[in-house]
C-alpha positions as CSV (number, residue, x, y, z in Angstrom):
1,M,7.1,-4.6,20.8
2,T,10.4,-4.4,22.6
3,K,13.5,-4.9,20.7
4,S,14.4,-8.1,22.5
5,K,11.1,-9.7,21.3
6,R,11.4,-8.5,17.7
7,K,11.3,-11.3,15.1
8,V,12.1,-11.3,11.4
9,Y,10.8,-13.5,8.6
10,R,14.1,-14.5,7.1
11,L,12.7,-14.7,3.5
12,N,11.6,-11.1,3.6
13,D,13.5,-9.7,0.7
14,F,14.6,-6.5,2.5
15,F,16.2,-8.5,5.3
16,F,17.6,-11.1,2.9
17,K,19.3,-8.5,0.7
18,N,20.9,-6.8,3.7
19,L,22.1,-10.2,5.1
20,M,23.2,-11.9,1.8
21,G,23.6,-9.0,-0.6
22,D,26.1,-6.8,1.2
23,E,29.9,-6.8,0.6
24,K,30.4,-6.7,4.3
25,R,29.0,-10.3,4.5
26,S,30.1,-11.6,1.2
27,N,31.6,-14.6,3.0
28,L,28.1,-15.7,3.9
29,T,26.9,-15.5,0.4
30,L,29.9,-17.3,-1.0
31,R,29.5,-20.0,1.5
32,F,25.8,-20.4,0.7
33,L,26.5,-20.6,-3.0
34,N,29.4,-23.0,-2.8
35,L,27.3,-25.4,-0.7
36,I,24.4,-25.2,-3.1
37,L,26.7,-25.8,-6.1
38,N,28.7,-28.5,-4.2
39,R,31.9,-26.6,-4.8
40,T,34.7,-27.8,-2.5
41,E,37.8,-25.8,-1.3
42,E,39.6,-26.6,-4.5
43,N,37.0,-25.2,-7.0
44,A,35.0,-23.0,-4.6
45,F,34.1,-19.5,-5.6
46,K,36.4,-17.2,-3.6
47,S,35.1,-13.7,-4.6
48,I,31.8,-12.1,-5.4
49,Q,30.7,-8.8,-6.9
50,F,27.2,-7.7,-6.1
51,L,25.4,-6.1,-9.1
52,K,22.7,-3.5,-9.2
53,T,19.1,-4.8,-9.1
54,E,16.0,-2.8,-9.6
55,Q,15.4,-0.1,-6.9
56,D,12.3,-1.1,-4.9
57,P,10.6,1.6,-2.9
58,L,10.3,0.7,0.8
59,T,6.8,1.9,1.2
60,K,3.6,0.0,1.8
61,D,2.5,0.6,-1.8
62,G,5.9,-0.3,-3.2
63,K,6.1,-3.0,-5.9
64,L,7.5,-6.4,-5.0
65,S,11.1,-6.9,-6.1
66,I,12.0,-9.6,-8.6
67,L,15.8,-9.9,-8.5
68,D,16.7,-10.2,-4.9
69,V,20.4,-10.8,-5.2
70,K,22.3,-10.5,-8.4
71,A,26.1,-11.1,-8.5
72,S,29.1,-12.1,-10.5
73,V,31.6,-14.5,-8.9
74,D,35.3,-14.8,-9.6
75,D,35.1,-16.7,-12.9
76,K,32.5,-14.2,-14.1
77,T,29.6,-16.6,-13.7
78,F,26.4,-14.7,-13.0
79,V,24.3,-15.7,-10.0
80,N,20.7,-14.6,-9.3
81,I,19.1,-15.5,-6.0
82,E,15.3,-15.1,-5.9
83,L,12.9,-15.6,-3.0
84,Q,9.3,-16.8,-3.4
85,V,7.1,-17.1,-0.3
86,S,3.8,-18.0,-1.9
87,R,3.2,-20.5,-4.7
88,Q,2.9,-19.1,-8.2
89,N,2.2,-21.3,-11.2
90,Y,4.5,-19.2,-13.4
91,I,7.6,-19.2,-11.2
92,I,9.6,-21.5,-13.5
93,K,8.8,-19.4,-16.5
94,R,9.5,-16.2,-14.6
95,S,12.9,-17.6,-13.4
96,M,13.8,-18.7,-16.9
97,F,12.8,-15.4,-18.3
98,Y,15.0,-13.3,-16.0
99,L,17.9,-15.7,-16.3
100,S,17.6,-15.6,-20.1
101,R,17.6,-11.8,-20.0
102,I,20.8,-11.8,-17.8
103,F,22.4,-14.3,-20.3
104,S,21.4,-12.3,-23.4
105,E,22.6,-9.0,-21.9
106,Q,26.2,-10.2,-22.2
107,A,25.9,-10.1,-26.0
108,V,25.1,-6.4,-25.8
109,V,28.7,-5.6,-24.8
110,G,30.1,-7.5,-27.7
111,Q,31.2,-10.9,-26.4
112,D,31.5,-13.8,-28.9
113,Y,29.2,-16.7,-28.3
114,D,32.0,-18.8,-26.9
115,E,32.8,-16.1,-24.3
116,L,29.3,-16.0,-22.8
117,K,29.4,-16.9,-19.1
118,P,27.1,-19.3,-17.4
119,I,24.0,-18.1,-15.5
120,I,22.9,-19.8,-12.2
121,G,19.5,-19.2,-10.7
122,I,18.9,-20.0,-7.0
123,N,15.2,-20.1,-6.1
124,L,14.6,-20.2,-2.3
125,L,11.0,-21.3,-1.9
126,D,8.7,-21.3,1.1
127,F,6.4,-23.9,-0.5
128,K,6.6,-27.3,-2.3
129,L,7.0,-26.8,-6.0
130,F,7.7,-30.4,-7.1
131,E,5.3,-32.4,-5.0
132,E,6.3,-35.6,-6.8
133,L,10.0,-35.2,-5.8
134,P,11.1,-36.0,-2.3
135,N,14.4,-34.0,-2.3
136,W,14.3,-30.4,-1.0
137,H,17.1,-29.3,-3.4
138,N,16.4,-30.0,-7.1
139,T,18.4,-28.8,-10.2
140,A,17.2,-28.1,-13.7
141,N,19.3,-27.7,-16.8
142,F,19.3,-28.4,-20.5
143,T,19.6,-32.1,-21.5
144,V,19.0,-34.2,-24.5
145,K,17.1,-37.5,-24.1
146,G,19.6,-40.3,-23.8
147,I,22.4,-38.1,-22.6
148,E,22.9,-38.0,-18.9
149,K,25.1,-34.9,-18.7
150,P,23.8,-31.4,-19.4
151,I,24.6,-30.3,-23.0
152,T,25.4,-26.8,-21.8
153,D,25.9,-24.9,-18.5
154,C,24.6,-21.7,-20.0
155,I,21.6,-21.6,-17.7
156,T,21.1,-23.8,-14.5
157,M,18.3,-23.4,-12.0
158,H,18.3,-24.6,-8.4
159,F,15.1,-24.9,-6.4
160,L,15.4,-25.2,-2.6
161,E,11.9,-26.1,-1.2
162,L,12.2,-25.3,2.5
163,P,9.0,-27.1,3.7
164,K,10.5,-30.4,2.5
165,L,13.4,-30.0,4.9
166,K,12.8,-32.0,8.0
167,F,15.1,-33.6,10.5
168,S,14.6,-36.5,12.9
169,D,17.7,-35.1,14.7
170,V,19.1,-31.7,13.9
171,K,22.5,-32.9,14.9
172,K,22.6,-34.9,11.7
173,A,21.9,-31.9,9.5
174,K,24.4,-31.3,6.7
175,R,25.9,-27.9,6.1
176,L,23.5,-26.8,3.3
177,E,20.6,-28.2,5.3
178,A,21.7,-26.0,8.2
179,W,21.3,-22.9,6.1
180,G,17.9,-24.1,4.8
181,A,16.8,-24.7,8.4
182,Y,17.9,-21.2,9.3
183,F,16.0,-19.5,6.5
184,S,12.9,-21.7,7.1
185,G,12.5,-20.1,10.5
186,V,10.9,-23.1,12.1
187,Y,13.7,-24.1,14.4
188,D,14.1,-22.6,17.9
189,E,17.2,-21.0,19.5
190,K,18.5,-24.3,21.0
191,E,18.1,-26.1,17.6
192,L,19.9,-23.2,15.9
193,E,22.8,-23.6,18.4
194,V,23.1,-27.3,17.4
195,L,23.0,-26.3,13.7
196,C,25.8,-23.8,14.2
197,M,28.0,-26.6,15.5
198,N,27.7,-28.3,12.1
199,E,27.9,-24.9,10.2
200,P,29.8,-22.3,12.4
201,L,29.3,-19.5,9.8
202,L,25.6,-19.5,10.7
203,K,26.6,-17.7,13.9
204,E,27.5,-14.6,11.9
205,A,24.1,-14.6,10.2
206,I,22.3,-14.9,13.5
207,S,24.5,-12.2,15.0
208,Y,23.6,-9.8,12.1
209,E,19.9,-10.7,12.5
210,Q,20.1,-9.6,16.1
211,A,21.7,-6.3,15.1
212,F,19.1,-5.8,12.4
213,T,16.2,-6.2,14.7
214,N,17.7,-3.8,17.2
215,N,18.1,-1.1,14.5
216,D,14.8,0.9,14.6
217,E,15.2,2.3,11.1
218,M,16.0,-1.0,9.5
219,Y,13.2,-2.8,11.3
220,R,10.7,-0.1,10.2
221,K,11.7,-0.7,6.6
222,Y,11.4,-4.4,7.1
223,Q,7.9,-4.0,8.5
224,Q,7.0,-1.9,5.4
225,R,8.1,-4.7,3.1
226,E,6.1,-7.2,5.2
227,D,3.0,-5.0,4.8
228,A,3.5,-4.8,1.0
229,I,4.0,-8.5,0.7
230,R,1.0,-9.2,2.9
231,E,-1.2,-6.9,0.8
232,E,0.0,-8.4,-2.5
233,T,-0.6,-11.9,-1.2
234,T,-4.1,-11.0,0.1
235,K,-5.0,-9.6,-3.3
236,I,-4.0,-12.8,-5.0
237,R,-5.8,-15.0,-2.6
238,L,-9.0,-12.9,-2.8
239,G,-8.8,-13.1,-6.5
240,E,-8.6,-16.9,-6.4
241,K,-11.5,-17.0,-3.9
242,R,-13.6,-14.7,-6.0
243,G,-12.8,-16.8,-9.1
244,I,-13.7,-20.1,-7.3
245,I,-17.0,-18.6,-6.1
246,I,-17.9,-17.5,-9.6
247,G,-17.0,-20.9,-11.0
248,R,-19.2,-22.7,-8.4
249,K,-22.2,-20.5,-9.2
250,E,-21.9,-20.9,-12.9
251,G,-20.8,-24.6,-12.8
252,I,-17.8,-24.0,-15.0
253,T,-14.1,-23.3,-14.6
254,I,-14.4,-19.5,-14.6
255,G,-13.1,-19.4,-11.0
256,K,-9.7,-20.9,-11.9
257,K,-9.4,-18.7,-15.0
258,Q,-10.2,-15.6,-13.0
259,G,-7.6,-16.4,-10.4
260,E,-5.0,-17.1,-13.1
261,K,-5.8,-13.9,-14.8
262,E,-5.3,-11.8,-11.7
263,K,-2.0,-13.6,-11.1
264,A,-1.0,-12.8,-14.7
265,E,-1.9,-9.2,-14.2
266,T,0.1,-9.1,-11.0
267,M,3.1,-10.4,-12.9
268,A,2.5,-7.9,-15.7
269,R,2.5,-5.0,-13.3
270,K,5.9,-6.1,-11.8
271,M,7.4,-6.4,-15.3
272,L,6.0,-3.0,-16.3
273,A,7.6,-1.5,-13.2
274,D,10.9,-3.0,-14.5
275,N,10.3,-1.3,-17.9
276,V,10.1,-4.7,-19.8
277,D,9.0,-4.4,-23.4
278,L,5.2,-4.7,-23.7
279,K,5.4,-7.5,-26.3
280,I,7.6,-9.6,-24.1
281,I,5.2,-9.1,-21.2
282,A,2.4,-10.3,-23.4
283,K,4.4,-13.4,-24.4
284,Y,5.2,-14.5,-20.8
285,T,1.9,-13.5,-19.1
286,E,-0.3,-14.6,-22.1
287,L,-2.4,-11.5,-21.6
288,P,-3.6,-9.6,-24.7
289,L,-1.3,-6.6,-25.6
290,E,-4.3,-4.3,-25.3
291,E,-4.8,-5.3,-21.6
292,I,-1.1,-4.7,-20.9
293,I,-1.3,-1.3,-22.4
294,K,-4.3,-0.5,-20.2
295,L,-2.3,-1.7,-17.1
296,S,0.6,0.5,-18.1
297,K,-1.6,3.6,-18.1
298,A,-3.4,2.7,-14.9
């Protein structure tokens, strides 16, 4: 494939990290966050510090990353951006688990409770998570029945469901919608040009994407990540299919259970790679501790 014809899947975590997790392009990340959080010029985040996430090997057999972009903004609020390209039933629990861990890590360095900073989770999804909700951008936080406002800003989760984003006319796209359209990858060059008129900073993202695809080494690593993701997704789907076949043959719900178990094992392997405590893994995957120990030794 010639460089001029190279394409990237913009939700590939290697590409995304290089685009949105680099100090050189922090203006793009700040813009994206401020639009998601509806922060105007007066209260907009103006600086961001990218924090270390786990090191993911860029090989075909490398594990899939969990924290894609982790950062601290100017008021010390922590932000975690995650990408999810295939539907996983445990995504909300997983997101809550990692946000909770980031929140609790603050106490390790000695802050009092009233000094703990908020944690914001941004989940960029290439599937519909909340089928019953029409909006593509939904927010979750802690509330008490009868009280409209959240009782705390300790943890807030944002879910951006890209497949729900559709336009009758791209000229009418709002600024955040323009970013969503870019990451969705379903709009052609002419439509992107129109979107850039509403959100000029997108031009910088598109320009970096062109430089990225023209860099042989970067594109090779990108392809390795695509291979790893494709292999992982195939394993999950085959697990589901095997489970469904078994369930049909035996006339019970074994199929679904088998598929769910393989998903839980996949999640456990990722958490083991992050050196998460075995008891915590058992709690969030609902796998027996004995099975997790076996996975750790495999």
